[in-house]
N, C-alpha and C positions, 0 to 999 in steps of 0.2 A: 053650424055660426056661417053664415054667410057676413060679416060687415066693414062698412070702411068705413072705418075707424084700427091705429092700430098705437091700441096702446095694451097695454098688459092687462092691468087691471079686467078688462073686459075677453081676456083668454084666458085665466083665471078662472073665474063668472059663470065661462063657460062648458068650461071642464069640471068645475066642482058640483053645474046641475045637468051636468049626468051629456054633454055631445061630446060626441066620439069627432066629432069634427073639428077644425076652427081656415077656414080659409078667406081670401084679401076678393069683395065688390070684383077686381080687375087681373083676378085669375080668367085667363082664353079658358075661350067656348068651351075647348074640346079637351081641354089639362079641368074645367071647372062638371060635364062628362061623366071623368072619367071615375073621377071622383065620388059624382055621387054610383057609381057604382064601384066604386071600395068600399064603401059608407053601406048600400043596401045590403052585400053580403058581408054587413061586418066587422066589416075592417077600422078600420082609425084614421087620422089625417089629419097633418094637420103643412101649414101654412110653412114656406122658410122666413118669415116676419116673422110669425109664430114659435116657431122652433129655439129657437136663441133665447128668451125668453123662461121655455118653461122651459130647456137641459137645466139654464140657468135659476132656475129660483130650486128644482131636483138638488141640481147638486148644491147650493149655500142649506137646504134643509139637508146633508147628509153630513151637512161641516160637523167639526166637531161641535162645543158650546162652548161659542165666543165669552163670552164672557167670565165661563172663568177660567177658559186661558189668559184671558185679559188679567184675572188678579193674580198669576199664578208664577209674578215675581214680589209681589209684595205682603211685607209680614206678615207674620200674626196684630204686633199694635196696629198696626195701616189697613189689618185685613173689619177687625175690631170697628177698629174708627169709622172707617169706611160701613158697614155697616150701617151707624150711627148716621152718618149722611143722607145713605140709603129712608136709613126712619123719616127723617127730617131732624135731624135734631139741630140744635146751631154747633159751635165751637165753645161756647164758655158750656152747655147741658152735657158737649162730648165731657171738658175735662171734669166736672163735676160727679158723673156719673164713671172714670175712671180712674178717677183720684190725679190725675193730673193737673202741668201749667195752665193755662190758657193758650202763652204761647211753645207746649212742645207740642200739644195740641194743633196748632195753629204749623209747626213743621213737618209737624206728620201729613194732615192737608197735599202741604204745598208736596215732599213727597211720591203721598200717592199718586196725586191729579198729574203727576210727569213720569210716573213709572205706565199709564194711567195712559200716555200718548195727548196730554200735555188735554186733556181733556179738562173743561170746567167740571161745577158744579151739580148741579142742576144732569151735568153725562154724565155723573160721577152714579150717580142715584143711583140714572134708567142703570145701569151696570151692575153697579150691588144685589138691582132688585133680580134682574137677567138670571145674577149669578145666585140667587138664594139666595143674600144673606140678612133680606131686611124682618125677614119671621123670624129665623132664631137674632138676632139684634132691640124687637120690641119683646122676644116670647122671654129674653134675659132684662129689659132694662125695660122698658114699661114702655109705651106712648107719648114725646113727649107730648109737655102744655101746651095751652094757647099759649 
């Protein structure tokens, strides 16, 4: 692919579509000729501008599951509460399902949000989903009432 755009999305799309190379239009003519030769011989090639995002994406994909790592410091009860948050339950719903006082649930929520790095409730729900906690909570407690 030859492009004037320096966008990571284009790199991903081109490589997923089967491109063997990704070059910028400002590539010097002699480098462009050499690139065509490399590609014609069955090789692959990335412009320096594309190499960083490709390598970064590869390394990120190879990293251990971030969500699972993030929930490690949580207690078992905090994980339960997080799973219910991820399932869309309010604090009052969580209190009823876990037989806790609403103020206790509020304390657990504050603690787990802090342990997750100061996330808000929506961000915590995403972490719960990515850590595969949500499916288990819905199977155990059912879906929240609208």
